VOZAMAR-336949 format. One record per residue (C-alpha): x, y, z. Coordinates in steps of 0.1 Angstrom, whole numbers, padded with zeros to 4 digits, always signed. Each point is the difference from the previous one (the first is absolute). Layout:
N
XYZ...
//
This chain:
1110
+1323+1118+1254-0028+0008-0024-0029-0025-0001-0003-0017-0034-0037-0007-0007+0002-0033-0018-0036-0003-0008+0000+0035-0016+0029-0011-0023-0018-0032-0009-0030+0020-0012+0022+0026-0017+0018-0029-0017-0032-0014-0015-0013+0035-0010+0033+0010-0017+0002-0034-0018-0036+0006-0013+0008+0036-0010+0032-0012-0019-0020-0026-0018-0028+0025-0009+0026+0026-0011+0019-0025-0021-0032-0011-0017-0009+0037-0006+0034+0007-0015-0003-0032-0021-0034+0011-0011+0013+0035-0010+0030-0016-0018-0023-0024-0019-0023+0029-0010+0030+0019-0013+0011-0032-0017-0033-0003-0017+0002+0037-0011+0035-0007-0014-0014-0031-0018-0028+0022-0016+0026+0025-0011+0023-0027-0013-0029-0017-0018-0009+0034-0015+0036+0007-0011+0002-0035-0016-0033+0006-0017+0012+0034-0013+0032-0016-0013-0020-0028-0017-0026+0025-0015+0028+0022-0013+0017-0031-0015-0034-0010-0016-0004+0036-0014+0034+0000-0015-0005-0035-0013-0033+0010-0017+0017+0030-0016+0029-0022-0013-0025-0026-0012-0021+0026-0019+0033+0014-0014+0010-0035-0011-0033-0007-0017+0000+0034-0017+0035-0006-0014-0010-0035-0011-0030+0014-0018+0021+0028-0016+0027-0024-0011-0021-0029-0013-0034+0016-0005-0016-0031+0015-0034+0007+0017+0007-0027+0026+0023+0025+0018-0029+0024+0003-0021-0025+0017+0025+0001+0028+0007+0037-0004-0035+0013+0010-0003-0022+0032+0035+0012+0010-0011+0037-0006-0030-0006+0022+0022-0017+0026+0022+0031+0002-0030+0020+0012-0010-0027+0025+0036-0004+0013+0004+0038+0003-0034+0002+0019+0011-0028+0023+0033+0017+0007-0016+0034+0005-0025-0015+0025+0028-0015+0021+0024+0030+0001-0006+0025+0028+0034+0017+0003-0001+0036-0013+0035-0003-0017-0010-0032-0017-0033+0016-0010+0020+0027-0018+0020-0026-0018-0032-0018-0009-0015+0032-0014+0031+0003-0022-0003-0036-0010-0037+0005-0009+0009+0027-0025+0029-0021-0014-0022-0030-0004-0027+0021-0016+0025+0014-0025+0014-0035-0006-0034-0014-0007-0007+0029-0025+0033-0008-0018-0010-0037-0001-0034+0008-0014+0014+0024-0026+0026-0026-0011-0027-0026-0003-0023+0023-0020+0029+0006-0024+0005-0037-0004-0038-0005-0004+0001+0025-0029+0029-0021-0014+0021+0030+0000+0037-0006-0009+0012+0031+0018+0029-0018+0017+0015+0033+0011-0031+0007+0021+0001-0035+0014+0036+0004+0010-0008+0034+0016-0029-0016+0019+0022-0028+0012+0027+0024+0012-0025+0022+0018-0017-0031+0014+0033-0013+0014+0006+0033+0017-0035-0002+0016+0006-0037+0010+0033+0009+0016-0015+0028+0020-0029-0023+0010+0025-0026+0010+0020+0026+0020-0031+0012+0018-0011-0036+0008+0035-0008+0013-0001+0031+0023-0033-0012+0014+0013-0035+0004+0032+0013+0017-0020+0020+0025-0023-0029+0008+0030-0024+0003+0016+0024+0025-0033+0001+0019-0002-0038-0003+0036-0004+0014-0006+0024+0028-0033-0017+0010+0016-0034-0002+0028+0011+0023-0026+0015+0024-0020-0032-0001+0031-0020+0008+0010+0023+0029-0036-0001+0013+0000-0038-0001+0033-0001+0019-0013+0026+0025-0032-0020+0005+0018-0033+0006+0024+0017+0024-0028+0016+0020-0019-0033+0001+0031-0019+0013+0011+0026+0025-0035+0008+0012-0009-0037+0006+0034-0007+0017-0005+0030+0023-0037-0009+0007+0007-0037+0007+0031+0010+0022-0023+0022+0021-0026-0028+0002+0027-0025+0012+0013+0025+0026-0036+0007+0012-0007-0037+0003+0032-0004+0020-0009+0027+0024-0035-0014+0004+0014-0034+0008+0023+0015+0026-0029+0019+0016-0019-0033+0003+0031-0016+0017+0001+0029+0025-0036-0006+0009+0007-0037+0006+0029+0010+0022-0023+0022+0020-0023-0029+0006+0029-0022+0010+0012+0027+0024-0034+0001+0017+0002-0037+0004+0035+0004+0014-0014+0023+0027-0023-0026+0013+0027-0027+0001+0026+0023+0016-0025+0008+0028-0003-0037+0006+0038-0004+0004+0002+0031+0022-0010-0022+0030+0031-0021-0005+0023+0030-0006-0011+0024+0028+0019+0001+0032-0030-0006+0023-0009-0034+0012-0031-0013-0017-0020-0030+0008-0030-0010-0021-0025-0024+0014-0033-0015-0011-0031+0011+0017+0003-0029+0025+0035+0011+0011+0021-0024-0019+0033+0015-0012+0002+0002-0039+0029+0023-0004+0028+0014+0021+0026+0023-0015+0037+0001+0009-0003+0029+0024-0026-0020+0019+0023-0030+0000+0027+0022+0015-0023+0015+0026-0018-0033+0010+0030-0022-0006-0024-0024-0017+0009-0011-0035-0026+0002-0027-0001-0037-0006-0005-0005+0037-0027+0026+0005-0021-0006-0030-0031-0020+0010+0003+0007+0037-0026+0019+0019+0011+0037+0005+0002-0004+0038+0029-0025-0004+0021+0025-0019-0013+0034+0009+0001-0003+0038-0007+0034+0014-0005+0013+0035-0006+0033+0017+0033+0013+0012-0015+0017+0030-0026-0026+0012+0017-0031-0013-0034-0012-0013-0003-0016-0034-0012+0026-0025-0032-0006-0019+0003-0020-0033+0001+0027-0028-0011-0024-0027-0032-0009+0020-0007+0036+0006+0003+0009-0037-0022-0030-0010-0027+0010+0025+0000+0038-0007+0010-0001-0037+0021+0031+0007+0036+0009+0005+0011-0008+0036+0031+0013+0018+0017-0016+0030-0001+0014+0034+0028+0023+0012+0032-0016+0013-0004-0032-0018+0030-0023-0001+0007-0030-0022+0013-0032+0015+0023-0015-0026+0006-0037-0005+0031+0003+0021-0020+0018+0027+0015+0034-0008-0022+0030+0006-0002+0027-0028-0022+0031+0003-0021+0004-0031-0029+0020-0013-0025-0019-0021-0031+0003-0020-0022-0027-0016-0022+0007-0030-0026-0021-0018+0007-0014-0035-0032+0006-0021-0005-0016-0034-0018+0015-0029-0034-0013+0013+0005+0018+0033+0007-0032+0020+0027-0002+0027+0024-0027-0011+0029+0007+0024+0019+0023+0022+0033+0018-0005+0020+0010+0030+0028+0026-0002+0023+0004+0030+0034+0014+0004+0029+0006+0022-0005+0037+0006+0036+0008-0006-0003-0013-0036-0033+0016-0008+0013+0030-0019+0022-0020-0023-0029-0023-0010-0023+0029-0007+0026+0017-0022+0003-0031-0021-0038-0003-0004-0004+0037-0010+0029-0003-0025-0015-0029-0017-0034+0018-0002+0016+0031-0015+0019-0020-0026-0032-0019-0011-0020+0032-0002+0026+0018-0022+0004-0029-0024-0038-0001-0005-0003+0038-0004+0025+0002-0029-0018-0021-0025-0024+0019-0024-0031-0016-0015-0028+0023-0014+0011+0029-0023-0022+0031-0002-0001+0037-0009-0024+0025+0015-0007+0036-0006+0005+0023+0031-0031+0019-0011-0027-0020+0017+0021-0022+0006-0011-0024-0027+0016-0031-0015+0009+0005-0037+0018-0034-0005+0003-0033+0019+0013-0033-0012-0017-0033-0002+0013-0013+0033-0028+0018+0018-0024-0026-0014+0021-0028+0015+0005+0017+0034-0033+0019+0005-0023-0014-0027-0007+0033-0017+0002+0006-0037+0028+0025-0008-0022+0020-0024-0028+0002+0025+0024+0014+0026+0012+0027-0024-0035+0009-0012-0012+0005+0036+0026+0027+0004+0000+0017+0034-0029-0021+0013+0022-0032-0002+0023+0012+0028-0028+0015+0021-0021-0032-0004+0026-0027+0007+0028+0015+0021-0007-0002+0037-0012+0035+0012+0028+0003+0026+0026-0008-0027-0016+0023-0025+0009+0029+0023+0036-0011-0001-0001+0000-0038-0013+0036-0001+0026+0011+0025+0027-0014-0023-0011+0023-0028+0019+0029+0016+0031-0022+0003-0002-0009-0037-0001+0037-0010+0033+0006+0019+0016-0034-0009+0031-0003-0022-0001-0021-0032+0020-0029+0016-0017+0001+0034-0020-0031+0009-0030+0004+0022-0013-0031+0016-0032-0006+0020-0024-0029+0009-0037-0001-0002-0030-0022+0000-0021-0006-0031-0032-0018-0006+0001-0030-0024-0028-0014-0022-0010-0023+0029-0005+0030+0022+0029-0008+0022+0027+0025+0009+0035-0009-0011+0032+0018+0010+0022+0014-0027+0033+0019+0000+0009+0026-0027+0032+0014-0012-0006+0033-0018+0020+0025-0020-0009+0031-0020-0009-0011-0035-0007+0033-0018+0000+0037+0006-0017+0030-0016+0018+0029-0016+0005+0016+0034+0018-0031+0014-0028-0009+0023-0007-0038+0003-0032-0010-0019+0002-0038-0002+0013-0026+0024+0014-0034-0011-0002-0027+0027+0004-0038+0005-0019-0018+0027-0002-0036+0012-0022-0020+0023+0013+0000+0035-0031-0013+0017+0016-0032+0013+0030+0020+0011-0022+0025+0018-0018-0028+0018+0034-0015+0011+0012+0035+0011-0031+0005+0021+0005-0034+0017+0037+0007+0005-0008+0034+0015-0025-0015+0023+0025-0026+0010+0029+0025+0003-0022+0023+0020-0010-0028+0023+0036-0010+0006+0009+0036+0009-0029+0001+0024+0010-0033+0015+0036+0012+0004-0011+0031+0018-0023-0020+0021+0026-0027+0008+0025+0027+0009-0023+0013+0027-0007-0036+0010+0037-0007+0003+0004+0028+0026-0025-0018+0022+0016-0034-0007+0025+0003+0028-0027+0007+0026-0021-0029-0013+0030-0023+0000+0005+0004+0037-0037-0007+0005+0003-0031-0022+0028-0014+0022-0021+0005+0030-0029-0017-0017+0021-0029-0013+0002-0015+0035-0037+0002+0003-0005-0016-0034+0017-0032+0012-0029-0006+0022-0023+0002-0029+0014-0030-0020-0033-0019+0004-0019+0029-0014+0025+0002-0029-0005-0036-0008-0037+0006-0002+0007+0030-0022+0022-0021-0022-0028-0025-0004-0023+0029-0009+0026+0012-0024+0002-0034-0017-0038-0002-0003-0002+0035-0015+0032-0002-0021-0001+0013-0035+0019-0031-0013-0012-0036+0001+0015-0021+0029-0002-0038+0000+0011-0031+0019+0003-0031-0022+0002-0034+0017-0003-0034-0017-0010+0017-0033-0030+0015+0017-0006+0035+0012+0002+0000+0038-0005+0038+0001-0006+0029-0023-0008+0036+0008-0030+0018-0015+0022+0018-0026+0012-0034-0013-0035-0012-0005-0009+0033-0017+0028-0004-0025-0013-0034-0011-0036+0010+0000-0011-0020+0031-0022+0011+0028+0012+0001+0035+0007-0035+0014-0005-0018-0034+0037-0008-0005+0006-0018+0032+0008-0036-0009+0002+0007-0037+0026-0018-0020+0029+0023-0008+0002-0013-0036-0035+0013-0008+0013+0035-0003+0032-0008-0019-0001-0002-0038+0010-0034-0013+0031+0012-0019+0015+0015+0032-0008-0027+0025+0034-0016-0003+0016+0033+0007-0021+0006+0032+0006-0036+0012+0038+0003-0005+0002+0033+0020-0021-0015+0028+0024-0030+0001+0030+0023+0002-0014+0018+0031-0011-0032+0017+0034-0016-0006+0019+0030+0013+0017+0007-0034-0011+0036+0004-0013+0020+0029-0024+0020-0020-0008+0003-0036-0018+0025-0022-0014-0008-0034-0030+0006-0024-0024-0024-0017-0033-0001-0018-0030-0006+0024-0036-0008-0005-0028+0020+0016-0032-0017+0011-0018+0010-0032+0029-0013-0021+0017+0033-0008+0037-0002-0004+0021+0025+0020+0037+0006+0008+0010-0003+0036+0032+0004+0020+0006-0020+0032+0027+0001+0026+0001-0024+0029+0020-0023+0022-0007-0031+0021-0013-0001+0036-0015-0023+0026-0037+0003+0002-0019-0021+0025+0031-0021+0004+0004-0008-0037+0021+0015-0028-0018+0026-0021+0007+0027-0025-0010+0036+0009+0002+0029-0024-0015+0030-0017-0017+0002-0034-0007+0030-0021-0019+0004-0033+0026+0016-0023-0019-0002-0033-0004+0038-0003+0036+0006+0012+0015-0023-0027-0021+0018-0026+0013+0034+0011+0036-0013+0002-0003-0014-0035-0013+0034-0013+0028+0017+0017+0026-0023-0016-0016+0005-0034-0001+0038+0005+0036+0002+0010+0011-0022-0029-0020+0022-0024+0015+0031+0015+0035-0012-0005-0008-0011-0035-0015+0033-0009+0029+0020+0015+0024-0021-0021-0020+0002-0032-0011+0036+0001+0015+0019-0030+0009+0029+0023+0032-0001+0020-0005+0000+0037+0029+0016+0019+0003+0010+0037+0027+0024+0013+0013+0004+0035+0010+0034+0014+0034-0002-0015-0015-0002-0035+0010-0036-0002-0020-0029-0015-0018-0021+0026-0026-0017-0023+0003-0009-0037-0026-0021-0021+0004-0020-0032-0013+0029-0022+0027+0023+0015+0025-0027-0010-0013+0000-0035+0000+0038-0003+0035+0007+0014+0018-0034-0005+0010-0003+0037-0009-0032+0019-0016+0004+0033+0029-0014+0019+0024+0023-0019-0018+0033+0006-0013-0004+0036+0019+0024+0022+0015+0020-0028-0005+0038-0004-0024+0015-0026+0030+0014-0019+0005-0034-0015-0030+0006-0023+0004+0038-0004+0023+0017-0026+0021+0028+0013-0020+0029-0016-0033-0011+0015+0012-0006+0036-0005+0036+0011-0036+0000-0013-0008-0034+0017+0016+0013+0032-0024+0029+0000-0029-0024-0005+0013-0022+0028+0002+0030+0024-0035+0010-0010-0012-0035+0010+0018+0001+0033-0014+0035+0007-0034-0011-0012-0002+0029-0024-0004-0019-0033+0019-0024-0022-0028-0026-0001+0004-0002-0037+0030+0006-0022+0015-0008-0034+0037-0002-0004+0028-0017-0018+0014-0032+0015+0028-0024-0009-0001-0038+0000+0026-0024+0012+0014-0003-0035+0003+0038-0005-0031+0005-0021-0018+0033+0006-0038-0002+0004-0028+0024+0010-0020-0011+0030-0032+0013+0016+0000-0003+0039-0029-0002+0024+0015+0008+0034-0016-0003+0034+0017+0010+0033-0004-0026+0028-0013+0018+0031+0002-0013+0036-0025+0008+0028+0021+0031+0008-0006+0013-0035+0036-0006-0008+0013-0013-0033+0018-0033+0004+0004-0009-0036-0015+0002-0035-0019-0025-0021+0001+0004-0038-0017-0014-0031+0020+0005-0031-0008-0005-0037+0024+0001-0030-0016+0028-0022+0028+0003-0025-0020-0012-0030-0030+0019+0011+0018+0033+0002+0015-0007-0035-0035-0007-0013-0013+0032+0016+0028+0020-0017-0009-0016-0033-0036+0008+0006+0008+0036+0008+0020+0003-0032-0027-0016-0021-0026+0023+0016+0020+0031-0009+0005-0014-0035-0037-0005-0004-0007+0035+0013+0024+0014-0025-0016-0019-0028-0035+0012+0009+0011+0036+0005+0018+0001-0034-0032-0012-0018-0016+0031-0017-0034-0017+0003-0021+0003+0031+0006-0030+0023-0022-0002+0031-0017-0023+0025-0032+0007+0020-0021-0016+0027-0038-0004+0001-0004+0036+0013+0020+0014-0030+0030+0009+0022+0034-0003-0017+0023-0027+0014+0026+0003-0028+0008+0027-0025+0029+0008-0022+0015+0035-0007-0021+0005-0031-0032-0002+0021+0014+0023+0027+0012+0026-0025-0034+0000-0017-0016+0008+0033+0028+0026+0009+0012-0019+0031+0024-0028+0010-0006-0037-0001+0003-0002+0038-0026+0027+0005-0025-0018-0023+0000-0032+0020-0032-0003+0020-0017+0027-0020-0025-0004-0029-0008+0017-0033-0026+0021+0018+0027+0018+0019+0014+0014-0033-0026-0003-0027-0030+0024+0003-0021-0019-0025-0024-0021+0021-0012-0020-0031+0036-0010-0009+0009-0010+0036-0032-0021+0002+0007-0016-0034+0036-0009+0011-0013-0015+0033-0027-0020-0019+0026-0015-0023+0023-0008+0029-0027-0017+0020-0011-0020-0030+0035-0015-0004+0002-0007+0037-0034-0016+0003+0002-0021-0031+0037-0009+0003+0003+0005-0038+0022+0025-0019-0016+0029-0019+0013+0016-0031-0012+0036-0007+0010+0009-0035-0006+0037+0005-0014+0023+0026+0000+0038+0004+0016+0014+0032+0004+0036+0011+0036+0011+0006+0001+0013+0036+0028+0025-0008-0011+0015-0033-0038-0008+0001+0003-0014-0035-0017-0033-0010+0024-0028-0009-0006-0035-0014+0014-0031+0018+0001-0037-0007-0001-0020+0032+0003-0036+0011-0010-0010+0035+0007-0034+0016-0008-0014+0035+0028+0000+0025+0001-0018+0034+0013+0024+0027+0023-0008+0029-0030-0003+0024-0018-0025-0023-0024+0026-0014-0004+0003-0037+0011+0033-0016+0002+0012-0036+0032+0006-0019-0002+0024-0029+0021+0012-0029-0012+0030-0020+0016+0013-0032-0006+0036-0014-0014-0005-0035-0011+0037-0005+0023+0005-0029-0012-0032-0017-0036+0010+0006+0006+0034-0016+0017-0017-0030-0030-0024-0003-0024+0030+0001+0019+0017-0027+0001-0032-0020-0037-0005+0005-0008+0035-0011+0022-0005-0030-0017-0032-0009-0034+0016+0002+0011+0028-0022+0014-0025-0025-0032-0020+0001-0020+0031-0008+0024+0008-0027-0003-0035-0015-0037+0001+0001+0001+0033-0018+0024-0015-0026-0024-0030-0005-0029+0025-0003+0019+0021-0026+0011-0032-0019-0036-0011-0001-0011+0034-0012+0027+0000-0027-0011-0035-0011-0036+0012-0001+0012+0028-0023+0017-0026-0022-0032-0021+0000-0020+0031-0009+0024+0009-0028-0001-0035-0014-0038+0000+0002-0002+0034-0018+0026-0012-0026-0020-0032-0006-0029+0021-0013+0022+0010-0029+0012-0036-0007-0021-0016-0027+0020-0032-0005-0015-0028+0020+0034-0016+0008+0015+0033+0011-0031+0008+0021+0004-0034+0017+0036+0008+0007-0010+0034+0015-0027-0017+0022+0024-0027+0013+0026+0026+0008-0026+0021+0018-0011-0032+0019+0036-0007+0011+0005+0035+0011-0033-0001+0020+0012-0032+0016+0031+0018+0013-0020+0031+0009-0023-0021+0022+0031-0013+0019+0011+0036+0008-0035+0009+0010-0001-0029+0024+0034+0010+0015-0008+0036+0008-0033-0009+0015+0015-0029+0020+0012+0004+0036+0031-0020-0009+0016+0017-0030+0025-0029-0005-0026-0027-0006-0035-0004-0015-0027-0026+0004+0003-0019-0032-0034-0017+0004-0019+0033+0002+0021+0014-0028-0009-0029-0024-0037+0004+0008+0002+0037-0010+0020-0009-0030-0025-0026-0013-0029+0024+0006+0018+0027-0020+0007-0024-0029-0037-0011-0001-0011+0036-0002+0027+0007-0027-0014-0029-0022-0036+0009+0009-0006-0037+0009-0031-0010+0019+0005-0023+0030-0032-0018-0012+0020-0015-0029+0033-0005+0016+0002-0010+0036+0031+0012+0019+0012-0019+0031+0029+0015+0020+0016-0020+0028+0028+0022+0012+0015-0001+0034+0009+0032+0017+0037-0002-0009+0022+0030+0004+0025+0006-0027+0027+0026-0008-0003+0022-0030+0028-0020-0017-0022-0031+0001-0035+0016-0003+0006+0019-0033+0013-0031-0020-0028-0021+0016-0027+0026-0010+0014+0003-0035-0001-0038-0004-0036-0001+0011-0008+0029-0022+0014-0018-0031-0016-0033+0008-0035+0015+0007+0003+0022-0032+0009-0031-0020-0029-0020+0015-0025+0027-0006+0012+0004-0036+0004-0036-0011-0016-0025+0025-0036+0011-0004-0013+0007-0035-0032+0020-0004-0028-0015+0018+0022-0024+0020-0009-0003+0036+0029-0011+0023+0018+0003+0032+0034+0015+0011+0016-0010+0032+0030+0018+0016+0017-0017+0030+0029+0015+0020+0015-0019+0030+0032-0006+0018+0019-0033+0000+0028+0002+0025+0023+0028-0011-0015+0001-0035-0032+0016-0015-0022-0019-0024-0021+0019-0025-0026-0019-0020-0021+0016-0029-0026-0025-0012-0027+0003-0027-0024-0025-0015+0000+0017-0035+0010-0015-0033+0036-0005+0011+0032+0008-0019+0011-0020-0030+0018-0033+0006+0031+0011-0019+0003+0033+0019+0034+0003+0017+0003+0031+0023+0038+0000-0002-0002+0003-0038-0028+0025-0001+0008+0033-0017-0028+0019+0017+0010+0028+0023-0024-0012+0027+0014-0035+0003+0035+0013-0002-0008+0025+0028-0015-0028+0021+0031-0022-0005+0023+0029+0008-0019+0009+0032-0001-0036+0012+0038-0002-0004+0003+0033+0018-0019-0016+0029+0023-0030-0002-0031-0021-0006-0013-0028-0023-0031-0001-0021-0021-0031-0009-0029-0003-0024-0028-0025+0003-0022-0005-0031-0021-0028+0013-0031+0021+0008+0001+0034-0015+0033+0016+0009+0018+0002+0034+0031+0021+0005+0019-0009+0032+0028+0022+0010+0022-0006+0031+0024+0027+0010+0020+0013+0029-0007+0034+0015+0028+0024-0008+0016+0020+0027-0006+0038-0002+0030+0019-0015+0003+0037+0001+0003+0017-0033+0028+0024-0009
//
């Protein structure tokens, strides 16, 4: 079945979740921007409706005041009439400034003419009333014509309002739809993203569990090897290095006829009594030979074993040293067998070895991807840091040199040889190999890899390989030891076979020699004494609680020198808490309750060290008195090893039962022979229910044929190691399971069964299907976006593009991946500019918004304008990339250029208008000046001069405007300084007599505010120069202009004679004061007069907003 790279899906899950979140936020941003645009249009429509209502209201108000004046003749109506007429112009200008629609502009042009005609009618009717004309027929005619104009004006305003209300309704509907769409995208996007994150976390957790299972399996190998001694068919005896029996398996019990409980603690010669079949001589002690040489020792040819019942059994035997981690010999293991049963025992050992090896090989650990060009690693997960100590990024950055530097040279050749196999491999073909790799501690570790083709180029040739590897160093060490052991056994078998042929000849010779041996009994006794003295176990004789005899080994165990223990009290070497036990066992032997007894206790060495010892003894007569004779052995190390074995076995059983993977073993009939707790959980069958049943119990009918093919592939050793298929539980529920299958091979390379690991992947497959659907959905969303959506790496290579980008470059999205802008764009400066922006986002980790940039169209060669946003994006390999969205704003830029040119033209036109107005006002000033020469009445001449001064005040405003850079506003401070200077020249007043102080901030005002302000200052300064300083009076005039919050404060101060105490400006009939009052009201301001010292006029007003004139 096809390998499912879990780690790849984990990374893809995270990346897709991130892309969904980014896409959702981009969509939300675009919708919010559209919403803001709708809000601007809605606000504009509401403002147009309000302005049109205000215009119509002002027309009706003027009409009402006009009618009131015509009916009653009361001048109070006219006070309201003129502001209303002025408001009509202001309202129309406001409405005109807000309307941009061409159709509405046409309606507005019609309204302008109607309003103009209506205002003329109003003025004519008012003039008739001012003349006190009683021409009622004319008034009726004016009223009827006025009604027609008002109705037409109302109809036009209603048409504008109806169109704006339609726009308002449409935009409100669009805003509501946009809001719903935004909320829907937000909810769906976040649900999809968080679902992917949960699935990715689940897969990651399962991957970690698999790694723990691999570690447990390695521990299992070691423990199973320990139990092999008990399970194999050969006879095995394990002794200490002094020859004391520590372990005897069942096969040895059957061959020697000594029970384990009888043999343990005895010297090897008591149980393993061997003679040369030909000579009849006792064979050399194999334990002693191993201890002396430190090497594996084999028995002589034609060796026979004399059993407890004096039966003779031909055997072949080998003895090997047991070496601990420090290299010390701690014991001897002897393996001997009845030659007829040898083959069966070897088969069992090899089967166990194969089973252990297959289980270990099927568990993945490190996930990686490498490019066949090199080869070089392009991705590797974080477990390399745990297993080898290397940083994943460092391994990727080193490229090809990583493999050449760290993989063993011999194994690197294998890797290069595999490249040819990869090019010819099918997609679902798994290629496995083992190799050595150097870790951070400069130690070679063994790894096993399972690899499949990950990607192909356009010709179908494999370009990248996906693999999973795990540490098999411990397993390799065990395999090497087992191979040595197995090879040695085979060597011994061959040797023993040849020796057996000579056994018959030696047996006859041994019978002949047996008679002669009887004459050598005395020599044998001497040899026995020598054996006791040189025994590898302690031998003692205890009499009257004193040591009557100990051999050198006994003294060595307790740390005494030779001869020091003779006469030592026996209780000096027994720990206090065990003395009662030792005394009781001695009593039982002396009282004949037992013939011999074997037990353990805590003993004290000469230096006080506490050790565990095992003794076995019986009573005897020594020098005519009862005594206890026995053997003693230091079993401290053996007890520690046994405890470790018990702990390891218990852990193994616990791990097998607690592993989340089901463990199932099948016999050759495809029936269950092993079934763990996880298998019970997955399939619902108890172990006692399923053992012996056929696999069809958990297979639905439609999958049995497929599974049968997998089973045959396993039996034929042609595949089937991994498969995914549908299964059925005890309760009829269908589930999808992933199987890791391993054929069990005997020494003849024959399959004798299958071991399987199984995992319920139903939910995982559902999640993968959902993930696939979501990925396709996201791809569709990106491809349907008309904007450019792309992602690049540090080198500027595309890692993601949508169809809009591909169509712009005249290619496909698949062809763009891995390429850069330089492959399509001939403009080096643009490519470098793109790369600089991309790297800035990647290096800073901050988003960059590019309002506008010019880019050359690769297809047409034309320049286009784009608005781009770029944000950092974390890639699947942990590297930072840049995600960009670019929108074509060429049409908008063209519209802006057209608008800008239009505004420049209008600005030039307005400056020309202000210039012409100023020139026309200068003509009026000149005419007034010329006319004044023919005015001889002083009062009339004063009126002419004041009028000329007022016109000059307005002319100065227009002069300032057409000379200013900003034609909409002027610097009122500069304007007032020029105005005062002009007034001083006009009155021919010397600054020596009258001091002028001007404190004016550089305040910018529109023409609507500047003209009334200038006229007010003109009137006040004229009044001061005329009345405040009589002839010969020296004084001071101070003009202050400043802002106060949103208001402007104008102060005109003089220290002249002051105005009369009874003067009331509201009741003044002079045109100047009336003009000042009217202008202050126009500015919506207030005026205050302070007469305390001279005269101080304080005027506080609000700046008027500029309104276009009709």
